[in-house]
Residue, then its C-alpha position, 0 to 999 in steps of 0.5 A: m515511508d511517510n516522510g512528512l513532505k507534501t506535494g508541491e514545495l510545502e510541508p503539510a501540517l501534521p495531525s496534532a495530538q488534539d485532532a480526533p481520529g475522525q478529523r484526520l480521516c476526513r482531511v485525508q478523504a478530502r485530499i483524495a477527493q480533491a485529487l480525483a477531481d483534479a484528475g477528472r477521475d471518478v470519486a470512488a476510483v481510489r481506496l484509502l489504506a491506513v498504514s497502522k504499523t507501530f500504532d497500537a490496536v486502540a489507535v486502529r479501533e479509533l479509526a475503524v469506528c470512524g469508518q476506516r476498514a482497510f489497514g496496512e501492516n509491515y511487521v508480522q507479529e505486531a499485525l497478528d497481535k492487533q488482529q487478535a485484539l480487534r477480532d470483533l471488527a470486520l477489518e481488511w488486513h494488507f501486508i505491505g512490508p518486506i517479506q522473509s521466507n520464514k514469515t510467509r505462512p502467517i502472512a498467507e493465513n492472516f492477510s487478504w492482500v500482500h503489496s510487497l511481492d518482489r520475487l518468485k520464491i516468496a510468491e510460491r511459498l504464499s501460494a502453497q501456504r494459503p489455506a484452501g478455505l480462504p479466497p485467493l490472496q490478492v497480491c501486488i508486485e513491488l516495483n523499485v522505480s528509483g533503483e534504491a538499494s535500501k528498498g525492496g522491489g524488482s526492476v522494470a526489466e524483471l517485471p514481465a517474467l515475474a508477473a507471468a510466473v505469479s499469475a500462473l500460481p494457484r491461491l494467488q490473484l495478481r492485482g497490479l503493482m506497488a511502488i515507493p519512489a524516492p521522496v522528493a518535494d516537487q510534484a512534477a518529480q513525484r509524478a514522473a516516478f509514479r508515471q513509470v509505475r503506471q507505464a509498467f502497469d499498462a505494459l503488463v495489461a497490454r501483455g494480457h494481464a487482467l490488472d486493476t490496482l496501482s498501490m502508490g502514494m502516501s501522506a506526502d505525495l498522494e495527490a501526485a500518485i492519484l494524478e498518475g492513476a493510483t487506485i490505492v493510497r497508503v497513508g500513515t502519518a496524516l492519519f496517525g501522526e509521527r511514528i516514534t520508531p523509525d519508518d523503515s518500510 
């Protein structure tokens, strides 16, 4: 949920209609680079996932021409239509929205990553439906650290059992955790929420899970997420502008 608020106490300037896609991409990349420098982390420690939901294939192509390759989608049919329109490009597609049982097959067949895995039933279906000719589906378990009923994700208490079960499934590779904490303007509060995710991640690693991914941070709070160890930031508004439809991720 890109809410438009920046870290700290200020709101960032949203990209204007006059901004070229390359300008928007460079500004986000600069923010990521500065946050990594502030955190004392390697310049290549974070990947940018462009959240293209509700934006058409033309907008995705414009950003891809500028060098962006990984795109995140929330809605299966919308994503499949874009994939078909952009099949001439070597793009990496990530599913980041809520997953319904009747949508697992197209997700398993057409995406490289799933960030929003939150229950074993869905994991089992994705595993069974992942084609043998494709590499294992890379998955992150979604963690609901803010306890919001409107959001998906499991609790910290449920995490060890779910991670163990997912890790045992064929055709899936558990990479780490994803979270969308409740939006707040204060960077200290943002960092506190992301720290909970990192601590849960560290606890799984201590149990023997070979994890390398923390998918957290969006347009409003990517700096706080990077300071707390994010390895993938999911950015929509700062790259594409405000969405016409409500943001309901």
